[in-house]
C-alpha positions as CSV (number, residue, x, y, z in Angstrom):
1,X,-62.9,97.6,55.1
2,X,-65.7,96.6,52.8
3,X,-68.2,98.1,55.2
4,X,-66.4,101.4,55.2
5,X,-66.5,101.5,51.1
6,X,-70.1,100.4,51.2
7,X,-71.0,103.2,53.5
8,X,-69.2,105.7,51.2
9,X,-70.8,104.3,48.1
10,X,-74.3,104.5,49.8
11,X,-73.7,108.1,50.8
12,X,-72.8,109.0,47.2
13,X,-75.7,107.3,45.7
14,X,-78.0,108.9,48.2
15,X,-76.9,112.2,47.2
16,X,-77.2,111.2,43.6
17,X,-80.7,110.1,44.1
18,X,-81.7,113.1,46.2
19,X,-80.4,115.5,43.2
20,X,-82.2,113.4,40.6
21,X,-85.3,113.4,42.6
22,X,-85.0,117.1,43.1
23,X,-84.4,117.7,39.2
24,X,-87.4,115.5,38.2
25,X,-89.7,116.7,41.2
26,X,-92.4,118.2,38.7
27,X,-92.3,115.6,36.2
28,X,-94.6,112.8,35.5
29,X,-94.6,109.6,33.5
30,X,-96.6,110.2,30.2
31,X,-98.9,107.6,30.2
32,X,-99.2,106.3,33.8
33,X,-99.0,109.4,35.7
34,X,-96.4,108.2,38.4
35,X,-93.7,110.7,39.4
36,X,-90.9,110.6,36.9
37,X,-88.1,109.9,39.3
38,X,-89.7,106.1,39.4
39,X,-88.0,105.5,36.1
40,X,-84.4,106.5,37.0
41,X,-84.8,104.4,40.1
42,X,-86.0,101.4,38.2
43,X,-83.4,101.8,35.7
44,X,-80.6,101.9,38.7
45,X,-82.3,98.8,40.1
46,X,-81.9,96.8,36.9
47,X,-78.3,98.2,36.5
48,X,-77.6,96.9,40.0
49,X,-78.4,93.3,38.9
50,X,-75.3,93.5,36.8
51,X,-72.7,95.7,38.6
52,X,-72.0,97.3,41.9
53,X,-70.0,100.1,40.2
54,X,-71.5,103.2,41.8
55,X,-70.5,105.4,39.0
56,X,-72.6,103.3,36.7
57,X,-75.4,103.2,39.0
58,X,-75.3,107.0,39.5
59,X,-75.3,107.6,35.9
60,X,-78.6,105.3,35.6
61,X,-80.0,107.7,38.3
62,X,-79.1,110.6,36.4
63,X,-79.3,109.5,32.7
64,X,-82.4,111.7,32.0
65,X,-81.5,114.9,33.9
66,X,-79.6,116.9,31.0
67,X,-82.1,116.0,28.3
68,X,-85.3,116.4,30.6
69,X,-84.5,119.1,33.2
70,X,-82.4,122.4,33.4
71,X,-79.3,120.3,34.7
72,X,-76.1,121.0,32.8
73,X,-73.1,118.6,32.4
74,X,-70.9,120.8,34.4
75,X,-73.5,120.7,37.4
76,X,-73.2,116.7,37.2
77,X,-69.5,117.0,37.1
78,X,-69.2,119.6,39.9
79,X,-71.5,117.3,42.1
80,X,-70.6,113.7,41.2
81,X,-67.2,113.9,39.2
82,X,-65.9,113.6,35.7
83,X,-66.6,109.7,35.3
84,X,-70.4,109.9,36.1
85,X,-70.6,113.4,33.9
86,X,-68.9,111.6,31.0
87,X,-71.3,108.6,31.2
88,X,-74.5,110.7,31.6
89,X,-73.1,112.9,28.5
90,X,-72.6,109.7,26.5
91,X,-76.4,108.5,27.5
92,X,-77.7,111.8,26.7
93,X,-79.3,112.2,23.1
94,X,-78.0,114.9,20.8
95,X,-81.0,116.7,19.6
96,X,-79.0,117.9,16.4
97,X,-78.0,114.3,15.5
98,X,-81.6,113.1,16.2
99,X,-83.0,115.4,13.8
100,X,-80.3,114.7,11.2
101,X,-80.5,110.9,11.3
102,X,-83.9,110.2,12.6
103,X,-84.4,108.6,16.0
104,X,-84.3,104.8,15.2
105,X,-81.2,105.3,13.1
106,X,-79.6,107.8,15.6
107,X,-80.1,105.2,18.3
108,X,-78.6,102.2,16.4
109,X,-75.6,104.3,15.8
110,X,-75.4,105.4,19.5
111,X,-75.8,102.0,21.0
112,X,-73.4,100.4,18.5
113,X,-70.6,102.8,19.9
114,X,-71.4,102.7,23.7
115,X,-68.8,101.2,26.4
116,X,-69.8,97.9,28.1
117,X,-71.1,100.0,31.2
118,X,-73.0,102.6,29.6
119,X,-74.5,99.9,27.2
120,X,-75.9,98.4,30.5
121,X,-77.6,101.7,31.4
122,X,-79.0,102.1,28.0
123,X,-80.4,98.6,27.9
124,X,-82.0,98.9,31.6
125,X,-83.4,102.2,30.3
126,X,-85.1,100.6,27.3
127,X,-86.3,97.7,29.4
128,X,-88.0,99.9,31.8
129,X,-89.4,101.9,29.1
130,X,-91.0,98.7,27.2
131,X,-92.1,97.4,30.5
132,X,-95.0,100.1,30.5
133,X,-96.0,99.3,27.1
134,X,-99.3,97.9,28.0
135,X,-100.2,101.1,29.8
136,X,-99.8,103.1,26.8
137,X,-101.7,103.8,23.6
138,X,-101.6,100.5,21.4
139,X,-100.5,102.3,18.3
140,X,-97.7,104.2,20.1
141,X,-96.7,100.9,21.7
142,X,-96.5,99.0,18.6
143,X,-94.4,101.6,17.0
144,X,-92.0,101.9,20.1
145,X,-91.8,98.1,20.1
146,X,-91.1,98.1,16.3
147,X,-88.4,100.7,16.8
148,X,-86.8,98.7,19.7
149,X,-87.0,95.5,17.6
150,X,-84.9,97.4,14.9
151,X,-82.5,98.7,17.2
152,X,-82.0,95.2,18.6
153,X,-81.6,93.5,15.3
154,X,-79.1,96.0,14.2
155,X,-76.5,95.6,17.0
156,X,-73.2,95.5,16.4
157,X,-71.2,96.3,19.4
158,X,-68.1,94.6,20.3
159,X,-68.6,95.4,24.0
160,X,-71.5,93.1,24.4
161,X,-71.5,90.3,26.9
162,X,-73.8,87.8,28.5
163,X,-75.1,90.5,30.7
164,X,-76.2,92.8,28.0
165,X,-77.7,89.4,26.1
166,X,-79.7,88.7,29.3
167,X,-81.3,92.4,29.0
168,X,-81.8,92.0,25.4
169,X,-83.8,88.8,26.1
170,X,-85.8,90.7,28.7
171,X,-86.6,93.5,26.2
172,X,-87.3,91.2,23.3
173,X,-89.7,89.3,25.8
174,X,-91.5,92.5,26.7
175,X,-92.0,93.9,23.1
176,X,-93.2,90.3,21.6
177,X,-96.7,90.9,22.3
178,X,-96.6,94.4,20.2
179,X,-95.0,93.0,17.1
């Protein structure tokens, strides 16, 4: 029984990865020049350390598609279902709110209202982003590390558990050299 479920999960995630790869195919990471798809893959690998939930792993692979590509929420829902679409929607930044609140305040507000599972993706995303700081411009890296530290210092989310704290510790370890 488990092998059949694993097969279904693997087929689903292969379809998600193919979709994300196609959507990000012309994008590269800003500072290291690598294909952008490596970022969502890294985020999904981090998420897999904490959950085998295929919808959460799928949302990790798709977390930047609405923000950074021509992908629509409806397209994600039609291809991967409402649960994945809802998670991707929650993980997608609202440009109007970003402008209104400013990036750090917006992210603090957002993170403090995420569910446990979407919080895993958000922290995995941030961990992967801070893992590249040494490759970036020093001034920008220091600003990003400071922003990250402000966000972490302002956490007040009742959904946090030991897994989130493991990710927070990893993030803090990565940004400590830039603070």
